[in-house]
mmCIF file as gemmi writes it, N, C-alpha and C atoms, coordinates in Angstrom:
data_model
loop_
_atom_site.group_PDB
_atom_site.id
_atom_site.type_symbol
_atom_site.label_atom_id
_atom_site.label_alt_id
_atom_site.label_comp_id
_atom_site.label_asym_id
_atom_site.label_entity_id
_atom_site.label_seq_id
_atom_site.pdbx_PDB_ins_code
_atom_site.Cartn_x
_atom_site.Cartn_y
_atom_site.Cartn_z
_atom_site.occupancy
_atom_site.B_iso_or_equiv
_atom_site.pdbx_formal_charge
_atom_site.auth_seq_id
_atom_site.auth_asym_id
_atom_site.pdbx_PDB_model_num
ATOM 1 N N . UNK Axp A 1 ? -25.876 22.863 -1.285 1 0 ? 1 A 1
ATOM 2 C CA . UNK Axp A 1 ? -25.339 22.746 0.039 1 0 ? 1 A 1
ATOM 3 C C . UNK Axp A 1 ? -24.929 21.288 0.279 1 0 ? 1 A 1
ATOM 4 N N . UNK Axp A 2 ? -23.756 21.078 0.867 1 0 ? 2 A 1
ATOM 5 C CA . UNK Axp A 2 ? -23.249 19.735 1.127 1 0 ? 2 A 1
ATOM 6 C C . UNK Axp A 2 ? -23.738 19.271 2.496 1 0 ? 2 A 1
ATOM 7 N N . UNK Axp A 3 ? -24.245 18.073 2.512 1 0 ? 3 A 1
ATOM 8 C CA . UNK Axp A 3 ? -24.748 17.507 3.762 1 0 ? 3 A 1
ATOM 9 C C . UNK Axp A 3 ? -23.583 17.091 4.654 1 0 ? 3 A 1
ATOM 10 N N . UNK Axp A 4 ? -23.734 17.238 5.951 1 0 ? 4 A 1
ATOM 11 C CA . UNK Axp A 4 ? -22.677 16.825 6.875 1 0 ? 4 A 1
ATOM 12 C C . UNK Axp A 4 ? -22.526 15.312 6.885 1 0 ? 4 A 1
ATOM 13 N N . UNK Axp A 5 ? -23.586 14.577 6.576 1 0 ? 5 A 1
ATOM 14 C CA . UNK Axp A 5 ? -23.503 13.126 6.489 1 0 ? 5 A 1
ATOM 15 C C . UNK Axp A 5 ? -22.599 12.715 5.332 1 0 ? 5 A 1
ATOM 16 N N . UNK Axp A 6 ? -22.685 13.415 4.214 1 0 ? 6 A 1
ATOM 17 C CA . UNK Axp A 6 ? -21.826 13.132 3.073 1 0 ? 6 A 1
ATOM 18 C C . UNK Axp A 6 ? -20.361 13.367 3.421 1 0 ? 6 A 1
ATOM 19 N N . UNK Axp A 7 ? -20.071 14.407 4.15 1 0 ? 7 A 1
ATOM 20 C CA . UNK Axp A 7 ? -18.694 14.671 4.554 1 0 ? 7 A 1
ATOM 21 C C . UNK Axp A 7 ? -18.184 13.601 5.508 1 0 ? 7 A 1
ATOM 22 N N . UNK Axp A 8 ? -19.028 13.105 6.386 1 0 ? 8 A 1
ATOM 23 C CA . UNK Axp A 8 ? -18.622 12.062 7.324 1 0 ? 8 A 1
ATOM 24 C C . UNK Axp A 8 ? -18.323 10.761 6.585 1 0 ? 8 A 1
ATOM 25 N N . UNK Axp A 9 ? -19.121 10.433 5.599 1 0 ? 9 A 1
ATOM 26 C CA . UNK Axp A 9 ? -18.892 9.215 4.83 1 0 ? 9 A 1
ATOM 27 C C . UNK Axp A 9 ? -17.644 9.356 3.976 1 0 ? 9 A 1
ATOM 28 N N . UNK Axp A 10 ? -17.432 10.513 3.398 1 0 ? 10 A 1
ATOM 29 C CA . UNK Axp A 10 ? -16.288 10.724 2.54 1 0 ? 10 A 1
ATOM 30 C C . UNK Axp A 10 ? -14.981 10.618 3.317 1 0 ? 10 A 1
ATOM 31 N N . UNK Axp A 11 ? -14.971 11.016 4.563 1 0 ? 11 A 1
ATOM 32 C CA . UNK Axp A 11 ? -13.745 10.967 5.36 1 0 ? 11 A 1
ATOM 33 C C . UNK Axp A 11 ? -13.368 9.541 5.735 1 0 ? 11 A 1
ATOM 34 N N . UNK Axp A 12 ? -14.324 8.62 5.735 1 0 ? 12 A 1
ATOM 35 C CA . UNK Axp A 12 ? -14.03 7.252 6.146 1 0 ? 12 A 1
ATOM 36 C C . UNK Axp A 12 ? -13.793 6.309 4.985 1 0 ? 12 A 1
ATOM 37 N N . UNK Axp A 13 ? -13.809 6.78 3.757 1 0 ? 13 A 1
ATOM 38 C CA . UNK Axp A 13 ? -13.583 5.925 2.597 1 0 ? 13 A 1
ATOM 39 C C . UNK Axp A 13 ? -12.119 5.514 2.57 1 0 ? 13 A 1
ATOM 40 N N . UNK Axp A 14 ? -11.876 4.229 2.362 1 0 ? 14 A 1
ATOM 41 C CA . UNK Axp A 14 ? -10.506 3.708 2.363 1 0 ? 14 A 1
ATOM 42 C C . UNK Axp A 14 ? -9.736 4.203 1.145 1 0 ? 14 A 1
ATOM 43 N N . UNK Axp A 15 ? -8.412 4.195 1.255 1 0 ? 15 A 1
ATOM 44 C CA . UNK Axp A 15 ? -7.536 4.572 0.153 1 0 ? 15 A 1
ATOM 45 C C . UNK Axp A 15 ? -7.616 3.502 -0.928 1 0 ? 15 A 1
ATOM 46 N N . UNK Axp A 16 ? -8.007 3.891 -2.128 1 0 ? 16 A 1
ATOM 47 C CA . UNK Axp A 16 ? -8.151 2.927 -3.216 1 0 ? 16 A 1
ATOM 48 C C . UNK Axp A 16 ? -6.865 2.738 -3.99 1 0 ? 16 A 1
ATOM 49 N N . UNK Axp A 17 ? -5.916 3.616 -3.843 1 0 ? 17 A 1
ATOM 50 C CA . UNK Axp A 17 ? -4.662 3.493 -4.574 1 0 ? 17 A 1
ATOM 51 C C . UNK Axp A 17 ? -4.787 3.868 -6.029 1 0 ? 17 A 1
ATOM 52 N N . UNK Axp A 18 ? -5.786 4.663 -6.394 1 0 ? 18 A 1
ATOM 53 C CA . UNK Axp A 18 ? -6.038 4.982 -7.788 1 0 ? 18 A 1
ATOM 54 C C . UNK Axp A 18 ? -5.115 6.091 -8.315 1 0 ? 18 A 1
ATOM 55 N N . UNK Axp A 19 ? -4.486 6.854 -7.461 1 0 ? 19 A 1
ATOM 56 C CA . UNK Axp A 19 ? -3.631 7.942 -7.936 1 0 ? 19 A 1
ATOM 57 C C . UNK Axp A 19 ? -2.267 7.392 -8.359 1 0 ? 19 A 1
ATOM 58 N N . UNK Axp A 20 ? -1.615 8.099 -9.283 1 0 ? 20 A 1
ATOM 59 C CA . UNK Axp A 20 ? -0.329 7.666 -9.811 1 0 ? 20 A 1
ATOM 60 C C . UNK Axp A 20 ? 0.769 7.912 -8.788 1 0 ? 20 A 1
ATOM 61 N N . UNK Axp A 21 ? 1.675 6.952 -8.7 1 0 ? 21 A 1
ATOM 62 C CA . UNK Axp A 21 ? 2.829 7.074 -7.833 1 0 ? 21 A 1
ATOM 63 C C . UNK Axp A 21 ? 4.002 6.372 -8.513 1 0 ? 21 A 1
ATOM 64 N N . UNK Axp A 22 ? 5.18 6.929 -8.381 1 0 ? 22 A 1
ATOM 65 C CA . UNK Axp A 22 ? 6.36 6.327 -8.997 1 0 ? 22 A 1
ATOM 66 C C . UNK Axp A 22 ? 6.656 4.965 -8.387 1 0 ? 22 A 1
ATOM 67 N N . UNK Axp A 23 ? 6.408 4.796 -7.095 1 0 ? 23 A 1
ATOM 68 C CA . UNK Axp A 23 ? 6.635 3.496 -6.451 1 0 ? 23 A 1
ATOM 69 C C . UNK Axp A 23 ? 5.745 2.416 -7.056 1 0 ? 23 A 1
ATOM 70 N N . UNK Axp A 24 ? 4.498 2.739 -7.307 1 0 ? 24 A 1
ATOM 71 C CA . UNK Axp A 24 ? 3.569 1.774 -7.891 1 0 ? 24 A 1
ATOM 72 C C . UNK Axp A 24 ? 3.989 1.427 -9.317 1 0 ? 24 A 1
ATOM 73 N N . UNK Axp A 25 ? 4.416 2.422 -10.062 1 0 ? 25 A 1
ATOM 74 C CA . UNK Axp A 25 ? 4.891 2.2 -11.426 1 0 ? 25 A 1
ATOM 75 C C . UNK Axp A 25 ? 6.093 1.263 -11.429 1 0 ? 25 A 1
ATOM 76 N N . UNK Axp A 26 ? 7.028 1.472 -10.517 1 0 ? 26 A 1
ATOM 77 C CA . UNK Axp A 26 ? 8.24 0.648 -10.452 1 0 ? 26 A 1
ATOM 78 C C . UNK Axp A 26 ? 7.887 -0.785 -10.074 1 0 ? 26 A 1
ATOM 79 N N . UNK Axp A 27 ? 6.956 -0.973 -9.138 1 0 ? 27 A 1
ATOM 80 C CA . UNK Axp A 27 ? 6.572 -2.323 -8.722 1 0 ? 27 A 1
ATOM 81 C C . UNK Axp A 27 ? 5.913 -3.079 -9.869 1 0 ? 27 A 1
ATOM 82 N N . UNK Axp A 28 ? 5.004 -2.441 -10.59 1 0 ? 28 A 1
ATOM 83 C CA . UNK Axp A 28 ? 4.317 -3.116 -11.694 1 0 ? 28 A 1
ATOM 84 C C . UNK Axp A 28 ? 5.279 -3.383 -12.847 1 0 ? 28 A 1
ATOM 85 N N . UNK Axp A 29 ? 6.182 -2.449 -13.136 1 0 ? 29 A 1
ATOM 86 C CA . UNK Axp A 29 ? 7.154 -2.661 -14.202 1 0 ? 29 A 1
ATOM 87 C C . UNK Axp A 29 ? 8.102 -3.798 -13.86 1 0 ? 29 A 1
ATOM 88 N N . UNK Axp A 30 ? 8.575 -3.838 -12.626 1 0 ? 30 A 1
ATOM 89 C CA . UNK Axp A 30 ? 9.482 -4.907 -12.208 1 0 ? 30 A 1
ATOM 90 C C . UNK Axp A 30 ? 8.793 -6.264 -12.25 1 0 ? 30 A 1
ATOM 91 N N . UNK Axp A 31 ? 7.535 -6.322 -11.848 1 0 ? 31 A 1
ATOM 92 C CA . UNK Axp A 31 ? 6.831 -7.602 -11.894 1 0 ? 31 A 1
ATOM 93 C C . UNK Axp A 31 ? 6.579 -8.042 -13.333 1 0 ? 31 A 1
ATOM 94 N N . UNK Axp A 32 ? 6.347 -7.101 -14.249 1 0 ? 32 A 1
ATOM 95 C CA . UNK Axp A 32 ? 6.169 -7.462 -15.664 1 0 ? 32 A 1
ATOM 96 C C . UNK Axp A 32 ? 7.469 -7.987 -16.269 1 0 ? 32 A 1
ATOM 97 N N . UNK Axp A 33 ? 8.586 -7.359 -15.945 1 0 ? 33 A 1
ATOM 98 C CA . UNK Axp A 33 ? 9.878 -7.828 -16.473 1 0 ? 33 A 1
ATOM 99 C C . UNK Axp A 33 ? 10.219 -9.194 -15.892 1 0 ? 33 A 1
ATOM 100 N N . UNK Axp A 34 ? 9.971 -9.378 -14.603 1 0 ? 34 A 1
ATOM 101 C CA . UNK Axp A 34 ? 10.225 -10.674 -13.981 1 0 ? 34 A 1
ATOM 102 C C . UNK Axp A 34 ? 9.349 -11.759 -14.601 1 0 ? 34 A 1
ATOM 103 N N . UNK Axp A 35 ? 8.089 -11.45 -14.85 1 0 ? 35 A 1
ATOM 104 C CA . UNK Axp A 35 ? 7.204 -12.416 -15.503 1 0 ? 35 A 1
ATOM 105 C C . UNK Axp A 35 ? 7.652 -12.687 -16.931 1 0 ? 35 A 1
ATOM 106 N N . UNK Axp A 36 ? 8.172 -11.679 -17.62 1 0 ? 36 A 1
ATOM 107 C CA . UNK Axp A 36 ? 8.655 -11.867 -18.99 1 0 ? 36 A 1
ATOM 108 C C . UNK Axp A 36 ? 9.905 -12.742 -19.016 1 0 ? 36 A 1
ATOM 109 N N . UNK Axp A 37 ? 10.666 -12.732 -17.956 1 0 ? 37 A 1
ATOM 110 C CA . UNK Axp A 37 ? 11.833 -13.611 -17.867 1 0 ? 37 A 1
ATOM 111 C C . UNK Axp A 37 ? 11.441 -15.051 -17.524 1 0 ? 37 A 1
ATOM 112 N N . UNK Axp A 38 ? 10.368 -15.234 -16.745 1 0 ? 38 A 1
ATOM 113 C CA . UNK Axp A 38 ? 10.014 -16.567 -16.258 1 0 ? 38 A 1
ATOM 114 C C . UNK Axp A 38 ? 8.983 -17.271 -17.136 1 0 ? 38 A 1
ATOM 115 N N . UNK Axp A 39 ? 7.901 -16.595 -17.488 1 0 ? 39 A 1
ATOM 116 C CA . UNK Axp A 39 ? 6.752 -17.24 -18.138 1 0 ? 39 A 1
ATOM 117 C C . UNK Axp A 39 ? 7.095 -17.913 -19.476 1 0 ? 39 A 1
ATOM 118 N N . UNK Axp A 40 ? 7.854 -17.298 -20.388 1 0 ? 40 A 1
ATOM 119 C CA . UNK Axp A 40 ? 8.144 -18.008 -21.648 1 0 ? 40 A 1
ATOM 120 C C . UNK Axp A 40 ? 8.971 -19.285 -21.461 1 0 ? 40 A 1
ATOM 121 N N . UNK Axp A 41 ? 9.591 -19.457 -20.328 1 0 ? 41 A 1
ATOM 122 C CA . UNK Axp A 41 ? 10.357 -20.675 -20.08 1 0 ? 41 A 1
ATOM 123 C C . UNK Axp A 41 ? 9.501 -21.799 -19.5 1 0 ? 41 A 1
ATOM 124 N N . UNK Axp A 42 ? 8.36 -21.488 -18.932 1 0 ? 42 A 1
ATOM 125 C CA . UNK Axp A 42 ? 7.565 -22.519 -18.272 1 0 ? 42 A 1
ATOM 126 C C . UNK Axp A 42 ? 6.283 -22.883 -19.022 1 0 ? 42 A 1
ATOM 127 N N . UNK Axp A 43 ? 5.884 -22.115 -20.027 1 0 ? 43 A 1
ATOM 128 C CA . UNK Axp A 43 ? 4.694 -22.514 -20.78 1 0 ? 43 A 1
ATOM 129 C C . UNK Axp A 43 ? 5.066 -23.586 -21.797 1 0 ? 43 A 1
ATOM 130 N N . UNK Axp A 44 ? 4.089 -24.338 -22.242 1 0 ? 44 A 1
ATOM 131 C CA . UNK Axp A 44 ? 4.356 -25.517 -23.063 1 0 ? 44 A 1
ATOM 132 C C . UNK Axp A 44 ? 4.862 -25.166 -24.463 1 0 ? 44 A 1
ATOM 133 N N . UNK Axp A 45 ? 4.223 -24.226 -25.154 1 0 ? 45 A 1
ATOM 134 C CA . UNK Axp A 45 ? 4.604 -23.89 -26.525 1 0 ? 45 A 1
ATOM 135 C C . UNK Axp A 45 ? 4.905 -22.393 -26.632 1 0 ? 45 A 1
ATOM 136 N N . UNK Axp A 46 ? 6.071 -21.948 -26.191 1 0 ? 46 A 1
ATOM 137 C CA . UNK Axp A 46 ? 6.348 -20.504 -26.208 1 0 ? 46 A 1
ATOM 138 C C . UNK Axp A 46 ? 6.731 -19.955 -27.575 1 0 ? 46 A 1
ATOM 139 N N . UNK Axp A 47 ? 7.025 -20.838 -28.544 1 0 ? 47 A 1
ATOM 140 C CA . UNK Axp A 47 ? 7.521 -20.372 -29.838 1 0 ? 47 A 1
ATOM 141 C C . UNK Axp A 47 ? 6.537 -20.571 -30.978 1 0 ? 47 A 1
ATOM 142 N N . UNK Axp A 48 ? 5.268 -20.835 -30.669 1 0 ? 48 A 1
ATOM 143 C CA . UNK Axp A 48 ? 4.254 -21.044 -31.702 1 0 ? 48 A 1
ATOM 144 C C . UNK Axp A 48 ? 3.67 -19.697 -32.086 1 0 ? 48 A 1
ATOM 145 N N . UNK Axp A 49 ? 3.736 -19.366 -33.372 1 0 ? 49 A 1
ATOM 146 C CA . UNK Axp A 49 ? 3.2 -18.101 -33.865 1 0 ? 49 A 1
ATOM 147 C C . UNK Axp A 49 ? 4.315 -17.113 -34.176 1 0 ? 49 A 1
ATOM 148 N N . UNK Axp A 50 ? 3.927 -15.897 -34.565 1 0 ? 50 A 1
ATOM 149 C CA . UNK Axp A 50 ? 4.928 -14.89 -34.895 1 0 ? 50 A 1
ATOM 150 C C . UNK Axp A 50 ? 5.74 -14.487 -33.661 1 0 ? 50 A 1
ATOM 151 N N . UNK Axp A 51 ? 7.007 -14.254 -33.883 1 0 ? 51 A 1
ATOM 152 C CA . UNK Axp A 51 ? 7.906 -13.901 -32.78 1 0 ? 51 A 1
ATOM 153 C C . UNK Axp A 51 ? 7.758 -12.433 -32.402 1 0 ? 51 A 1
ATOM 154 N N . UNK Axp A 52 ? 7.961 -12.154 -31.137 1 0 ? 52 A 1
ATOM 155 C CA . UNK Axp A 52 ? 7.924 -10.789 -30.624 1 0 ? 52 A 1
ATOM 156 C C . UNK Axp A 52 ? 9.303 -10.166 -30.84 1 0 ? 52 A 1
ATOM 157 N N . UNK Axp A 53 ? 9.393 -8.996 -31.46 1 0 ? 53 A 1
ATOM 158 C CA . UNK Axp A 53 ? 10.705 -8.385 -31.71 1 0 ? 53 A 1
ATOM 159 C C . UNK Axp A 53 ? 11.249 -7.694 -30.455 1 0 ? 53 A 1
ATOM 160 N N . UNK Axp A 54 ? 11.795 -8.471 -29.531 1 0 ? 54 A 1
ATOM 161 C CA . UNK Axp A 54 ? 12.36 -7.931 -28.301 1 0 ? 54 A 1
ATOM 162 C C . UNK Axp A 54 ? 13.843 -7.62 -28.498 1 0 ? 54 A 1
ATOM 163 N N . UNK Axp A 55 ? 14.404 -6.699 -27.729 1 0 ? 55 A 1
ATOM 164 C CA . UNK Axp A 55 ? 15.8 -6.302 -27.935 1 0 ? 55 A 1
ATOM 165 C C . UNK Axp A 55 ? 16.813 -7.398 -27.627 1 0 ? 55 A 1
ATOM 166 N N . UNK Axp A 56 ? 16.555 -8.252 -26.64 1 0 ? 56 A 1
ATOM 167 C CA . UNK Axp A 56 ? 17.475 -9.333 -26.286 1 0 ? 56 A 1
ATOM 168 C C . UNK Axp A 56 ? 16.71 -10.657 -26.333 1 0 ? 56 A 1
ATOM 169 N N . UNK Axp A 57 ? 16.564 -11.249 -27.53 1 0 ? 57 A 1
ATOM 170 C CA . UNK Axp A 57 ? 15.708 -12.432 -27.644 1 0 ? 57 A 1
ATOM 171 C C . UNK Axp A 57 ? 16.208 -13.632 -26.84 1 0 ? 57 A 1
ATOM 172 N N . UNK Axp A 58 ? 17.518 -13.779 -26.667 1 0 ? 58 A 1
ATOM 173 C CA . UNK Axp A 58 ? 18.005 -14.937 -25.916 1 0 ? 58 A 1
ATOM 174 C C . UNK Axp A 58 ? 17.72 -14.796 -24.424 1 0 ? 58 A 1
ATOM 175 N N . UNK Axp A 59 ? 17.721 -13.581 -23.911 1 0 ? 59 A 1
ATOM 176 C CA . UNK Axp A 59 ? 17.431 -13.371 -22.486 1 0 ? 59 A 1
ATOM 177 C C . UNK Axp A 59 ? 15.97 -13.677 -22.196 1 0 ? 59 A 1
ATOM 178 N N . UNK Axp A 60 ? 15.092 -13.271 -23.091 1 0 ? 60 A 1
ATOM 179 C CA . UNK Axp A 60 ? 13.658 -13.467 -22.894 1 0 ? 60 A 1
ATOM 180 C C . UNK Axp A 60 ? 13.146 -14.754 -23.526 1 0 ? 60 A 1
ATOM 181 N N . UNK Axp A 61 ? 14.022 -15.646 -23.984 1 0 ? 61 A 1
ATOM 182 C CA . UNK Axp A 61 ? 13.693 -16.942 -24.575 1 0 ? 61 A 1
ATOM 183 C C . UNK Axp A 61 ? 12.95 -16.805 -25.902 1 0 ? 61 A 1
ATOM 184 N N . UNK Axp A 62 ? 13.118 -15.678 -26.597 1 0 ? 62 A 1
ATOM 185 C CA . UNK Axp A 62 ? 12.54 -15.442 -27.919 1 0 ? 62 A 1
ATOM 186 C C . UNK Axp A 62 ? 11.064 -15.844 -27.994 1 0 ? 62 A 1
ATOM 187 N N . UNK Axp A 63 ? 10.19 -15.229 -27.19 1 0 ? 63 A 1
ATOM 188 C CA . UNK Axp A 63 ? 8.79 -15.675 -27.128 1 0 ? 63 A 1
ATOM 189 C C . UNK Axp A 63 ? 7.985 -15.229 -28.344 1 0 ? 63 A 1
ATOM 190 N N . UNK Axp A 64 ? 6.892 -15.941 -28.554 1 0 ? 64 A 1
ATOM 191 C CA . UNK Axp A 64 ? 5.944 -15.517 -29.577 1 0 ? 64 A 1
ATOM 192 C C . UNK Axp A 64 ? 5.084 -14.395 -29.012 1 0 ? 64 A 1
ATOM 193 N N . UNK Axp A 65 ? 4.233 -13.836 -29.86 1 0 ? 65 A 1
ATOM 194 C CA . UNK Axp A 65 ? 3.369 -12.738 -29.424 1 0 ? 65 A 1
ATOM 195 C C . UNK Axp A 65 ? 2.409 -13.221 -28.329 1 0 ? 65 A 1
ATOM 196 N N . UNK Axp A 66 ? 1.884 -14.438 -28.469 1 0 ? 66 A 1
ATOM 197 C CA . UNK Axp A 66 ? 0.986 -14.981 -27.463 1 0 ? 66 A 1
ATOM 198 C C . UNK Axp A 66 ? 1.668 -15.184 -26.113 1 0 ? 66 A 1
ATOM 199 N N . UNK Axp A 67 ? 2.904 -15.701 -26.143 1 0 ? 67 A 1
ATOM 200 C CA . UNK Axp A 67 ? 3.651 -15.887 -24.895 1 0 ? 67 A 1
ATOM 201 C C . UNK Axp A 67 ? 3.986 -14.542 -24.264 1 0 ? 67 A 1
ATOM 202 N N . UNK Axp A 68 ? 4.295 -13.551 -25.092 1 0 ? 68 A 1
ATOM 203 C CA . UNK Axp A 68 ? 4.588 -12.211 -24.578 1 0 ? 68 A 1
ATOM 204 C C . UNK Axp A 68 ? 3.359 -11.612 -23.891 1 0 ? 68 A 1
ATOM 205 N N . UNK Axp A 69 ? 2.205 -11.715 -24.552 1 0 ? 69 A 1
ATOM 206 C CA . UNK Axp A 69 ? 0.972 -11.182 -23.957 1 0 ? 69 A 1
ATOM 207 C C . UNK Axp A 69 ? 0.607 -11.912 -22.671 1 0 ? 69 A 1
ATOM 208 N N . UNK Axp A 70 ? 0.821 -13.226 -22.63 1 0 ? 70 A 1
ATOM 209 C CA . UNK Axp A 70 ? 0.548 -13.982 -21.408 1 0 ? 70 A 1
ATOM 210 C C . UNK Axp A 70 ? 1.477 -13.552 -20.283 1 0 ? 70 A 1
ATOM 211 N N . UNK Axp A 71 ? 2.753 -13.329 -20.596 1 0 ? 71 A 1
ATOM 212 C CA . UNK Axp A 71 ? 3.718 -12.922 -19.571 1 0 ? 71 A 1
ATOM 213 C C . UNK Axp A 71 ? 3.404 -11.524 -19.043 1 0 ? 71 A 1
ATOM 214 N N . UNK Axp A 72 ? 3.097 -10.595 -19.927 1 0 ? 72 A 1
ATOM 215 C CA . UNK Axp A 72 ? 2.8 -9.231 -19.489 1 0 ? 72 A 1
ATOM 216 C C . UNK Axp A 72 ? 1.485 -9.194 -18.701 1 0 ? 72 A 1
ATOM 217 N N . UNK Axp A 73 ? 0.499 -9.984 -19.106 1 0 ? 73 A 1
ATOM 218 C CA . UNK Axp A 73 ? -0.761 -10.046 -18.351 1 0 ? 73 A 1
ATOM 219 C C . UNK Axp A 73 ? -0.526 -10.601 -16.956 1 0 ? 73 A 1
ATOM 220 N N . UNK Axp A 74 ? 0.277 -11.649 -16.851 1 0 ? 74 A 1
ATOM 221 C CA . UNK Axp A 74 ? 0.601 -12.222 -15.548 1 0 ? 74 A 1
ATOM 222 C C . UNK Axp A 74 ? 1.365 -11.222 -14.695 1 0 ? 74 A 1
ATOM 223 N N . UNK Axp A 75 ? 2.289 -10.5 -15.306 1 0 ? 75 A 1
ATOM 224 C CA . UNK Axp A 75 ? 3.044 -9.486 -14.569 1 0 ? 75 A 1
ATOM 225 C C . UNK Axp A 75 ? 2.163 -8.385 -14.038 1 0 ? 75 A 1
ATOM 226 N N . UNK Axp A 76 ? 1.179 -7.969 -14.827 1 0 ? 76 A 1
ATOM 227 C CA . UNK Axp A 76 ? 0.248 -6.945 -14.349 1 0 ? 76 A 1
ATOM 228 C C . UNK Axp A 76 ? -0.623 -7.472 -13.201 1 0 ? 76 A 1
ATOM 229 N N . UNK Axp A 77 ? -1.088 -8.709 -13.311 1 0 ? 77 A 1
ATOM 230 C CA . UNK Axp A 77 ? -1.888 -9.272 -12.227 1 0 ? 77 A 1
ATOM 231 C C . UNK Axp A 77 ? -1.097 -9.349 -10.923 1 0 ? 77 A 1
ATOM 232 N N . UNK Axp A 78 ? 0.139 -9.835 -11.01 1 0 ? 78 A 1
ATOM 233 C CA . UNK Axp A 78 ? 0.978 -9.937 -9.818 1 0 ? 78 A 1
ATOM 234 C C . UNK Axp A 78 ? 1.331 -8.545 -9.291 1 0 ? 78 A 1
ATOM 235 N N . UNK Axp A 79 ? 1.654 -7.62 -10.194 1 0 ? 79 A 1
ATOM 236 C CA . UNK Axp A 79 ? 2.032 -6.271 -9.785 1 0 ? 79 A 1
ATOM 237 C C . UNK Axp A 79 ? 0.897 -5.505 -9.132 1 0 ? 79 A 1
ATOM 238 N N . UNK Axp A 80 ? -0.294 -5.613 -9.692 1 0 ? 80 A 1
ATOM 239 C CA . UNK Axp A 80 ? -1.449 -4.924 -9.103 1 0 ? 80 A 1
ATOM 240 C C . UNK Axp A 80 ? -1.783 -5.528 -7.751 1 0 ? 80 A 1
ATOM 241 N N . UNK Axp A 81 ? -1.678 -6.846 -7.638 1 0 ? 81 A 1
ATOM 242 C CA . UNK Axp A 81 ? -1.894 -7.479 -6.339 1 0 ? 81 A 1
ATOM 243 C C . UNK Axp A 81 ? -0.877 -7.023 -5.308 1 0 ? 81 A 1
ATOM 244 N N . UNK Axp A 82 ? 0.379 -6.904 -5.72 1 0 ? 82 A 1
ATOM 245 C CA . UNK Axp A 82 ? 1.421 -6.429 -4.803 1 0 ? 82 A 1
ATOM 246 C C . UNK Axp A 82 ? 1.181 -4.981 -4.401 1 0 ? 82 A 1
ATOM 247 N N . UNK Axp A 83 ? 0.804 -4.152 -5.357 1 0 ? 83 A 1
ATOM 248 C CA . UNK Axp A 83 ? 0.543 -2.743 -5.049 1 0 ? 83 A 1
ATOM 249 C C . UNK Axp A 83 ? -0.642 -2.598 -4.102 1 0 ? 83 A 1
ATOM 250 N N . UNK Axp A 84 ? -1.717 -3.325 -4.363 1 0 ? 84 A 1
ATOM 251 C CA . UNK Axp A 84 ? -2.878 -3.249 -3.478 1 0 ? 84 A 1
ATOM 252 C C . UNK Axp A 84 ? -2.562 -3.77 -2.083 1 0 ? 84 A 1
ATOM 253 N N . UNK Axp A 85 ? -1.813 -4.861 -2.023 1 0 ? 85 A 1
ATOM 254 C CA . UNK Axp A 85 ? -1.442 -5.402 -0.726 1 0 ? 85 A 1
ATOM 255 C C . UNK Axp A 85 ? -0.535 -4.461 0.058 1 0 ? 85 A 1
ATOM 256 N N . UNK Axp A 86 ? 0.459 -3.886 -0.613 1 0 ? 86 A 1
ATOM 257 C CA . UNK Axp A 86 ? 1.359 -2.954 0.07 1 0 ? 86 A 1
ATOM 258 C C . UNK Axp A 86 ? 0.646 -1.664 0.452 1 0 ? 86 A 1
ATOM 259 N N . UNK Axp A 87 ? -0.314 -1.237 -0.357 1 0 ? 87 A 1
ATOM 260 C CA . UNK Axp A 87 ? -1.103 -0.064 -0.007 1 0 ? 87 A 1
ATOM 261 C C . UNK Axp A 87 ? -1.977 -0.344 1.211 1 0 ? 87 A 1
ATOM 262 N N . UNK Axp A 88 ? -2.567 -1.532 1.256 1 0 ? 88 A 1
ATOM 263 C CA . UNK Axp A 88 ? -3.39 -1.908 2.4 1 0 ? 88 A 1
ATOM 264 C C . UNK Axp A 88 ? -2.581 -1.975 3.688 1 0 ? 88 A 1
ATOM 265 N N . UNK Axp A 89 ? -1.33 -2.434 3.584 1 0 ? 89 A 1
ATOM 266 C CA . UNK Axp A 89 ? -0.469 -2.519 4.76 1 0 ? 89 A 1
ATOM 267 C C . UNK Axp A 89 ? 0.097 -1.162 5.175 1 0 ? 89 A 1
ATOM 268 N N . UNK Axp A 90 ? -0.042 -0.175 4.301 1 0 ? 90 A 1
ATOM 269 C CA . UNK Axp A 90 ? 0.457 1.158 4.617 1 0 ? 90 A 1
ATOM 270 C C . UNK Axp A 90 ? 1.928 1.343 4.281 1 0 ? 90 A 1
ATOM 271 N N . UNK Axp A 91 ? 2.514 0.439 3.519 1 0 ? 91 A 1
ATOM 272 C CA . UNK Axp A 91 ? 3.924 0.552 3.158 1 0 ? 91 A 1
ATOM 273 C C . UNK Axp A 91 ? 4.114 1.56 2.031 1 0 ? 91 A 1
ATOM 274 N N . UNK Axp A 92 ? 3.173 1.592 1.099 1 0 ? 92 A 1
ATOM 275 C CA . UNK Axp A 92 ? 3.244 2.559 -0.003 1 0 ? 92 A 1
ATOM 276 C C . UNK Axp A 92 ? 2.398 3.758 0.356 1 0 ? 92 A 1
């Protein structure tokens, strides 16, 4: 039997944004691409190590694997922050 207190608590739990949505996917993907365009140009040694085989190396500044991972990690951090913020504001 489910307690009525449990139902009351469950109804007041905030939206965590854990479910999949196309809007969230687009925001995180766009932030990763934007970070991939910016980050390899501003880090100190973007070409040290093996190169990442990207389709347009001149557009992405021909980054190494380390620079690529740093850019994608930064893009995910910014994208998740944007998604959480927009979810909190009720826009998404």
